[in-house]
ZADREN-886919 format. One line per field, with one value per residue (C-alpha): residue number from 1; residue in one letter; x, y, z. Coordinates in pm, whole numbers, padded with zeros to 5 digits. Example, Ala and Ser with C-alpha at 12.3 -4.5 7.8 and 13.67 -1.06 7.14 Angstrom:
2
resi: 1; 2 $
resn: A; S $
east: 01230; 01367 $
north: -00450; -00106 $
up: 00780; 00714 $
END
This chain:
340
resi: 1; 2; 3; 4; 5; 6; 7; 8; 9; 10; 11; 12; 13; 14; 15; 16; 17; 18; 19; 20; 21; 22; 23; 24; 25; 26; 27; 28; 29; 30; 31; 32; 33; 34; 35; 36; 37; 38; 39; 40; 41; 42; 43; 44; 45; 46; 47; 48; 49; 50; 51; 52; 53; 54; 55; 56; 57; 58; 59; 60; 61; 62; 63; 64; 65; 66; 67; 68; 69; 70; 71; 72; 73; 74; 75; 76; 77; 78; 79; 80; 81; 82; 83; 84; 85; 86; 87; 88; 89; 90; 91; 92; 93; 94; 95; 96; 97; 98; 99; 100; 101; 102; 103; 104; 105; 106; 107; 108; 109; 110; 111; 112; 113; 114; 115; 116; 117; 118; 119; 120; 121; 122; 123; 124; 125; 126; 127; 128; 129; 130; 131; 132; 133; 134; 135; 136; 137; 138; 139; 140; 141; 142; 143; 144; 145; 146; 147; 148; 149; 150; 151; 152; 153; 154; 155; 156; 157; 158; 159; 160; 161; 162; 163; 164; 165; 166; 167; 168; 169; 170; 171; 172; 173; 174; 175; 176; 177; 178; 179; 180; 181; 182; 183; 184; 185; 186; 187; 188; 189; 190; 191; 192; 193; 194; 195; 196; 197; 198; 199; 200; 201; 202; 203; 204; 205; 206; 207; 208; 209; 210; 211; 212; 213; 214; 215; 216; 217; 218; 219; 220; 221; 222; 223; 224; 225; 226; 227; 228; 229; 230; 231; 232; 233; 234; 235; 236; 237; 238; 239; 240; 241; 242; 243; 244; 245; 246; 247; 248; 249; 250; 251; 252; 253; 254; 255; 256; 257; 258; 259; 260; 261; 262; 263; 264; 265; 266; 267; 268; 269; 270; 271; 272; 273; 274; 275; 276; 277; 278; 279; 280; 281; 282; 283; 284; 285; 286; 287; 288; 289; 290; 291; 292; 293; 294; 295; 296; 297; 298; 299; 300; 301; 302; 303; 304; 305; 306; 307; 308; 309; 310; 311; 312; 313; 314; 315; 316; 317; 318; 319; 320; 321; 322; 323; 324; 325; 326; 327; 328; 329; 330; 331; 332; 333; 334; 335; 336; 337; 338; 339; 340 $
resn: M; S; D; K; A; F; Y; N; K; P; F; S; H; I; Y; V; E; K; D; I; K; G; I; P; L; V; E; E; V; L; N; N; L; P; S; A; K; V; I; L; I; K; H; Y; K; D; I; F; N; R; K; K; Q; D; F; R; V; Q; S; K; S; R; S; L; I; L; A; K; N; T; G; N; L; I; F; E; G; S; D; M; C; Q; D; H; G; N; S; R; F; F; Y; A; T; S; V; M; N; C; L; F; D; C; D; Y; C; F; L; K; G; M; Y; S; T; G; N; I; V; L; F; V; N; L; E; D; Y; E; K; K; I; V; E; M; L; K; E; G; P; M; Y; L; S; V; S; Y; D; T; D; L; L; A; L; Q; G; I; A; D; L; C; S; F; W; T; E; L; A; K; N; N; E; D; L; T; I; E; F; R; T; K; A; H; V; K; R; F; D; P; A; P; N; V; I; Y; S; F; T; L; S; P; Q; S; V; I; S; S; Y; E; H; Y; T; A; S; L; E; G; R; L; D; S; V; N; R; A; C; E; A; G; C; N; V; R; L; C; F; D; P; V; L; Y; V; K; D; Y; M; K; C; Y; N; D; F; M; D; E; V; L; P; K; V; S; W; D; K; I; T; D; V; S; V; G; A; F; R; I; S; K; D; Y; M; K; G; L; R; S; C; C; P; M; S; A; V; T; E; F; P; Y; V; N; E; G; G; Y; M; K; M; P; S; D; I; Y; K; G; M; R; D; L; L; V; S; R; L; K; E; V; K; D; E; G; K; I; F; C; D; S; D; G; S; I; V; R; D; R $
east: -00001; 00130; 00217; -00024; -00308; -00216; -00233; -00531; -00601; -00444; -00644; -00854; -00802; -00838; -00727; -00907; -00819; -01121; -01114; -01153; -01442; -01714; -01482; -01588; -01255; -01273; -01622; -01503; -01224; -01454; -01715; -01447; -01336; -01671; -01547; -01257; -01261; -01252; -01057; -01067; -00736; -00609; -00313; -00170; 00180; 00045; 00017; 00262; 00554; 00510; 00826; 00922; 00733; 00836; 00816; 00849; 00562; 00337; 00388; 00198; -00104; -00094; -00321; -00445; -00432; -00647; -00520; -00481; -00136; -00057; 00315; 00498; 00291; 00541; 00915; 01201; 01299; 01581; 01926; 01895; 01597; 01601; 01433; 01420; 01544; 01291; 01440; 01147; 01120; 00915; 00729; 00410; 00335; -00040; 00036; 00318; 00440; 00352; 00118; 00403; 00700; 01019; 01330; 01533; 01275; 01418; 01093; 01207; 01506; 01296; 01007; 00994; 00641; 00476; 00144; 00019; -00094; -00338; -00382; -00735; -00697; -00638; -00771; -00465; -00239; -00424; -00391; -00019; 00047; -00154; 00051; 00380; 00277; 00290; 00670; 00679; 00598; 00630; 00715; 00555; 00602; 00300; 00415; 00754; 00662; 00400; 00226; -00099; -00219; -00197; -00431; -00701; -00949; -00923; -00898; -00911; -00638; -00523; -00841; -00767; -00414; -00518; -00789; -00547; -00310; -00589; -00684; -00325; -00131; 00200; 00178; 00318; 00219; 00402; 00254; 00505; 00387; 00461; 00093; -00113; -00322; -00609; -00777; -00614; -00715; -00490; -00391; -00117; 00064; 00024; 00298; 00252; 00588; 00620; 00906; 01017; 01233; 01328; 01069; 01335; 01393; 01024; 00972; 01270; 01266; 00949; 00690; 00319; 00390; 00254; 00439; 00640; 00362; 00107; 00322; 00375; -00001; -00043; 00213; 00025; -00311; -00173; -00028; -00357; -00539; -00316; -00125; 00229; 00420; 00770; 00949; 01187; 01461; 01543; 01673; 01909; 02019; 02321; 02197; 02352; 02460; 02342; 02451; 02269; 01971; 01925; 02003; 01737; 01505; 01553; 01494; 01156; 01059; 01170; 00923; 00625; 00623; 00500; 00815; 00683; 00427; 00676; 00760; 01101; 01301; 01516; 01796; 01933; 02125; 02011; 02120; 02024; 02154; 02384; 02147; 01853; 02068; 02127; 01754; 01694; 01947; 01793; 01452; 01569; 01880; 01867; 01809; 02088; 01993; 02046; 02359; 02549; 02878; 02775; 03023; 02975; 03018; 02932; 02691; 02511; 02544; 02581; 02682; 03055; 03087; 03257; 02973; 02703; 02872; 02858; 02487; 02403; 02584; 02406; 02061; 02130; 02269; 01961; 01725; 01897; 01771; 01418; 01446; 01636; 01929; 01795; 01493; 01705; 01786; 02049; 02314; 02685; 02811; 02522; 02506; 02214; 02296; 02060; 02123; 02051 $
north: -00001; 00347; 00577; 00830; 00618; 00728; 01102; 01337; 01484; 01824; 02111; 01882; 02144; 02522; 02769; 03103; 03416; 03524; 03883; 03791; 03549; 03655; 03830; 03725; 03561; 03356; 03238; 03155; 02933; 02759; 02697; 02539; 02311; 02216; 01902; 02078; 02120; 02494; 02604; 02965; 03111; 03445; 03493; 03294; 03289; 03079; 02795; 02886; 02963; 02682; 02508; 02151; 02129; 01888; 02023; 01678; 01531; 01834; 01849; 01517; 01669; 02047; 02268; 02602; 02914; 03220; 03546; 03921; 04048; 04340; 04338; 04411; 04358; 04437; 04366; 04466; 04190; 03963; 03993; 03621; 03678; 03806; 04144; 04131; 04488; 04640; 04897; 04890; 04517; 04394; 04089; 04045; 03785; 03728; 03358; 03205; 02856; 02645; 02362; 02185; 02014; 02072; 01931; 02244; 02506; 02788; 02797; 02483; 02676; 02981; 02817; 02537; 02435; 02284; 02459; 02744; 03094; 03278; 03650; 03769; 04150; 04208; 04561; 04656; 04519; 04729; 05045; 04987; 04925; 05228; 05438; 05293; 05350; 05727; 05688; 05521; 05200; 04870; 04514; 04285; 03910; 03768; 03404; 03444; 03266; 03032; 02916; 03114; 02939; 02602; 02738; 02851; 02585; 02698; 03080; 03288; 03535; 03551; 03738; 04000; 04056; 04055; 04314; 04530; 04521; 04599; 04904; 05030; 05038; 05117; 04791; 04475; 04149; 03817; 03480; 03199; 02837; 02467; 02381; 02250; 02563; 02541; 02885; 03224; 03588; 03784; 04144; 04357; 04401; 04045; 03783; 03411; 03246; 02871; 02681; 02402; 02112; 01774; 01510; 01318; 01626; 01678; 01315; 01314; 01660; 01858; 01660; 01715; 01956; 01915; 01694; 01849; 01753; 01932; 02244; 02258; 02224; 02522; 02720; 02660; 02740; 03068; 03159; 03079; 03298; 03591; 03607; 03734; 03410; 03365; 03032; 02979; 02716; 02788; 02637; 02430; 02138; 01911; 01559; 01239; 01283; 01643; 01759; 01475; 01518; 01884; 01842; 01569; 01798; 02078; 01828; 01762; 02123; 02316; 02164; 02184; 02560; 02845; 03052; 03355; 03393; 03367; 03705; 03608; 03326; 03300; 03060; 03036; 02806; 02675; 02924; 02976; 03163; 02961; 03006; 02868; 02582; 02464; 02434; 02287; 02008; 01934; 01903; 01692; 01508; 01228; 01440; 01446; 01801; 01938; 01734; 01839; 02018; 02371; 02660; 02941; 03276; 03586; 03397; 03219; 02852; 02804; 02542; 02552; 02804; 02568; 02313; 02576; 02756; 02440; 02388; 02754; 02765; 02451; 02588; 02931; 02786; 02565; 02855; 03074; 02826; 02954; 03290; 03613; 03639; 03971; 03787; 03535; 03648; 03454; 03477; 03458; 03208; 03145; 03510; 03706; 03982; 04254; 04523; 04318 $
up: 00001; -00091; 00199; 00040; 00172; 00527; 00452; 00429; 00088; 00016; 00172; 00383; 00652; 00600; 00867; 00850; 01045; 01248; 01123; 00754; 00774; 00529; 00279; -00076; -00164; 00157; 00065; -00288; -00153; 00098; -00172; -00396; -00110; 00049; 00226; 00405; 00779; 00864; 01169; 01289; 01406; 01541; 01306; 01019; 01170; 01458; 01207; 00931; 01165; 01416; 01532; 01446; 01117; 00841; 00486; 00331; 00526; 00492; 00116; 00093; 00266; 00261; 00466; 00336; 00546; 00459; 00600; 00572; 00480; 00712; 00625; 00302; -00011; -00287; -00292; -00519; -00759; -00655; -00811; -00893; -01124; -01478; -01514; -01898; -01924; -01681; -01447; -01199; -01135; -00840; -00715; -00513; -00249; -00255; -00189; 00016; -00083; -00383; -00472; -00652; -00490; -00694; -00526; -00608; -00501; -00292; -00091; 00090; 00215; 00299; 00485; 00738; 00638; 00333; 00409; 00189; 00287; 00063; 00139; 00072; 00108; -00261; -00247; -00038; -00309; -00565; -00358; -00311; -00681; -00792; -00552; -00682; -01044; -00975; -00975; -01316; -01504; -01315; -01408; -01149; -01109; -00924; -00927; -00764; -00439; -00585; -00903; -00919; -01235; -01058; -00788; -01029; -00925; -00565; -00593; -00909; -00819; -01180; -01281; -01017; -01142; -01508; -01451; -01255; -01552; -01798; -01590; -01555; -01881; -01707; -01511; -01670; -01496; -01535; -01450; -01437; -01429; -01455; -01477; -01766; -01825; -02071; -02054; -02091; -02071; -02307; -02235; -02394; -02060; -01923; -01989; -01946; -01874; -01903; -01744; -01981; -01867; -02009; -01915; -01724; -01509; -01457; -01353; -01115; -00958; -01044; -00852; -00921; -01207; -01557; -01807; -02084; -02325; -02104; -02078; -02453; -02502; -02270; -02467; -02792; -02635; -02501; -02839; -03014; -02761; -02852; -02526; -02471; -02418; -02269; -02259; -01966; -01993; -01632; -01414; -01622; -01403; -01404; -01475; -01612; -01976; -01945; -02290; -02462; -02232; -02317; -02685; -02712; -02518; -02772; -03053; -02898; -02818; -03127; -03380; -03140; -03077; -03300; -03254; -03440; -03163; -02876; -02715; -02581; -02419; -02105; -02019; -01668; -01434; -01098; -00830; -00467; -00165; 00059; 00352; 00157; 00026; 00381; 00441; 00098; 00156; 00493; 00328; 00030; 00157; -00100; -00412; -00667; -00766; -00413; -00329; -00639; -00538; -00628; -00605; -00352; -00525; -00326; -00098; -00380; -00468; -00844; -01097; -01187; -01469; -01713; -01688; -01714; -02004; -02215; -02133; -02189; -02521; -02637; -02554; -02699; -03024; -03063; -02978; -03237; -03498; -03435; -03249; -03298; -03054; -02924; -02786; -02590; -02236; -02048; -01775; -01853; -01596; -01360; -01252; -01390; -01635; -01508; -01774; -02084 $
END
């Protein structure tokens, strides 16, 4: 018998802060999960920040926490993320933690829990962004700490962010996903970014995510709907026979994409802060992708530059077969080039 038989189903328990009960988004979530046991709490940190939690165990049976975010709503983009030439690059945290369970995810180094927090005070996010837009155009990633498109059946946060973009032309929103998405809402300042990985990498390290076939289907659906579509070959991972693995991967991907409809492409190596790596290795001690001997450069753990350079050059050379080089964003040695 599988050990899954001994766990509750994901979101069998929902913790709700007492002060937000009755808010429409709360009711939407509860209606979408009618069999869940609802537990009222004073503050989300009482559950999310408890001591002696086990990310690995909780990821098999996640609980959902509905809360009001009274802290920071918008953050400056990380130096480890590509800004695609945007000088005012930010990310929003309307959800903390992810439905998926990738071995290499930095969230496992950041959080001690596998449970998910969904902030329901979206009007406060809107007020903050409108205020920030007075200082100039913004590029905002809304899937930095999660995969919002994967949560669509639970809470339709994507519609909120899309409408906000439609009503503010100086705001560019990016959704990034590993889900098999079938419906899209195109807008000139909304970008759908799809992480593409070899199927062997998906099967080994990107647990619960969509297959490569499913992701490519989503890419084509988004293109047909008239969306701005970005393909992300990021993170590139060191695996057995890595050059052959990624070359075969490109052989599979290149003929299945309508490249004239792709906005741009990014290529990037796995990289993570040394502090998060410590927690990540503790969470996934038997994973080859976390135990690889990465190099510490300036407080960040990265793939050795000679290995990554070969992988990067391979991917870029293959992508240049179908896409103009000016639309391919990449890092030079595992360090993000921020001014490209």
